[in-house]
N, C-alpha and C positions, 0 to 999 in steps of 0.2 A: 555569582548568580544570586538574585534576591530570594529571600526566604521569609515568609510571613509568620511561620510558626504560630505561637500563641501571643504574639506581641502586637501592639497597635502601630508598629512601625516595621518597615522592611529591614532585613539584615543582609548585607553583602560582605562576604569574606573573600579576600584576595590573598594570594601568596606574596606578591611583591607589587608595590605601587610607587610612583614618584611621590605622590602626596595624597593622603586620605581626604584632605580638604577638597581637592579638585575632583576626585572620584565621587565624593558624597554630593557635591553641588551638581555634577553632571547627572547622576542617577535621580536626584530629586527633580531636576529640571525636566526629565523625560517622563517620570511617573506621577509627580505631584504629591507623592506620599512621603511622610517622614521616613528617613532612612539612616541606619547606622552602618558605617563602613569600618571593617576591621581588617588590618593587614598584618601578615607575619613579618614583613620587612617594609620599611619606608626609606627610600634612597634619596629623596629630595625634600624632606619635610621642612616646614618653616617654623622658626621660633619667633618670639616677640621681637619687635623692632628690626625684623629682617635678619636675625642672627642665623648663622649656619647651624645645621642639624648634626648632632653627634649621636650615633646609634649604639645602644648597649648590645650585649650578646643575646638577650631575649627581652623584648619590650612589648608593651601593649600600645599599638598605634591605632587610633580610632578617630572618626569624625561623625558627628550627628547633625543632620540638616533637617530643619522643620520650619513650618510656617508659624509665625508668632503674632499674637494680638497685643503684645506689650507696646506701649507708646515709645517713640524714638528716645525721648528723654529718660526713660527708665532702663534702656538697654545697657547702660554702663554697669548695671548690677549683675548682668549675665555672667561675666567672667568670675566674679566673686562667688556667685551662687553655684556655678559649675565646680569651682574649687572645693566648696563644701561637699558637693555631691561625690566628687572623686575621693575625697578624704573619707567619707562615710563608706564608700564602696571598698576601699583598700582595707579599712578596719574589718568589714564584714567578710571579705574574701580571704584576706591574708592574716588577719589578726594583728595588724601593725597600725599604730597611731602616728600619723604624719602631722607636721606643722604646716601652716600656711604662711607664705611671704607675700605681702601686698604687691600686686593685686591678685595674681593667679598662679603662683608657683607652689609646689608641694615639696616640703623639705624634711630631712631627717638629720638631726645633730649638725645643722648648719650646711648640709650638702643637698643639692637638688636631686629629687627623686622623680619629679614629674612636673608638668605644666599644662596650661590651658591656653588656647588661642581662639578668639571669637572673631568671626567675620560676618558682617550683616549687610544686606542689600535689600532695600524696600522692606517687605514683610518676611523675607527669608533670612534665617540665622543658621550659621554653621559653627558648631562648637567642636574644635579639635582638642584631643587629649592624648598626650603621650606619657607613659609611666615606665620607668626602668624596672623590669621585673627581676632580672638577674644579670649581673655583670661580673665576669671573672676578675677583671683588673680595671676598675673604673678610674677615670681621671680624678684628681684631687677634689674637684668641685662637685662631684656627683656621687650618688649612692643608689642602691637598689632595694626593692621591697623584700626579696627572698635571698637567703644565704646560698641556696642551691637551686639549680634549674627546676622550675615548677612544671615544665612541659608546656606544649602548645595550647592546651585547654585553658590555662590560666588567663591568657589574654582575652579569650571570648567571655569567660566568666566575669572578669573584671569590667570589660566594656559594657556588657549588658547590665551589670549591677550599677555602674555610674550613670548610665542613661536612665534607668528606672528611678534612681534617686533624683536625678536632675528633673525629670518630668514631674515627679511628685512635688518637688520644691517650687517649680515654676507655674504649674497649672493654677494655683490659687491667685496668681497675679503678683506684680512687683511689690505691692504693699506688704506681702508676707515673706519677703526674702529673709534668709536666716542671718540677720545682722549680728545678733548676740553670739551665735555659734561661731561665726567667722571671727569676730573679735577675740573670742576666748582662745582660738587656735592660732592667732596671728602673731608671729614672732617679731614682726615689724613694730608693733606697739611697745612703748616704753624703751625704744631704741633711738639712739641718735642717728639721724638720716641726713643725707644731702642729695640734692638734685640740681639741675642746671641753674635754677633761679634762687637757690637758697639752701639753708640747713636749719635743723632744729630737732626737737624731741617729738616723735610720733606719739600722739596721745589718744587717737580714736579713729573710727571709720564713720564718715558722714552718711547721711541718709541716701545720697546719690552714689555711694561707694567710694568717694574720694578719701584720701588719707589726710586726716587732720593733724597738723604739725604745729607745735608751740615754738615760735621763733622769737628772736630778740625784739621784734616789732609787733608781736601779737600772733593770734591764731591764723594759720593759712591752710586752705584745703588744696591739696595737690590732686589733680584729676587725671593726669596722664603723664607719660614720660618715664624715664628711668629714675628709680629711687634706690640709693645705695645705703646699706646699713654701715655705720662707722663704729658704733659702740652701743652696748646695752646701757639703759638708764638706771 
């Protein structure tokens, strides 16, 4: 059920959903108000590039849908801006500093802790965010924010915190996106990377959010697709 509380957006808290992305879009479509959907469990979540969803013992599963005035060409910055917002929120709520992996994953010691998925249609944007809060026995590629179960309240606290950070970062407009903060946190930079069309040393983040890579034939900006780290520079 939606709850306006003291926020400029509605909050919907569900016990279990297939996908917070779908619920968030549906609620926004009916109300026309920005909405944050938080779920205790998400059984059919979506990862980037259509990857399967793997669920921790306790996670923060959330999606925020809102109407944007950002021009279409600037919306490539939304995933990176959201990653900064989540990173700030985790530091504030849990006292843990995470790294960013281009474009929108959150990492700890090389293991994935969370990620962001952005879906946009016309002037509607939905930012989904999942964070592993606690995981008794995580797979080798994953980690969690807390060593012990923080309880169900942690998910709501973190979800509200990242949305508030995200709104503060996006309201001034795309020209104010936190590029330097993202670059400082990004473990992809100064690493050897490869993607479908090439390989090289990642040296920066472009104004449009693309990854700038130094290759044998010169600088290339990778704007989408899978980028794999092969070694630190």
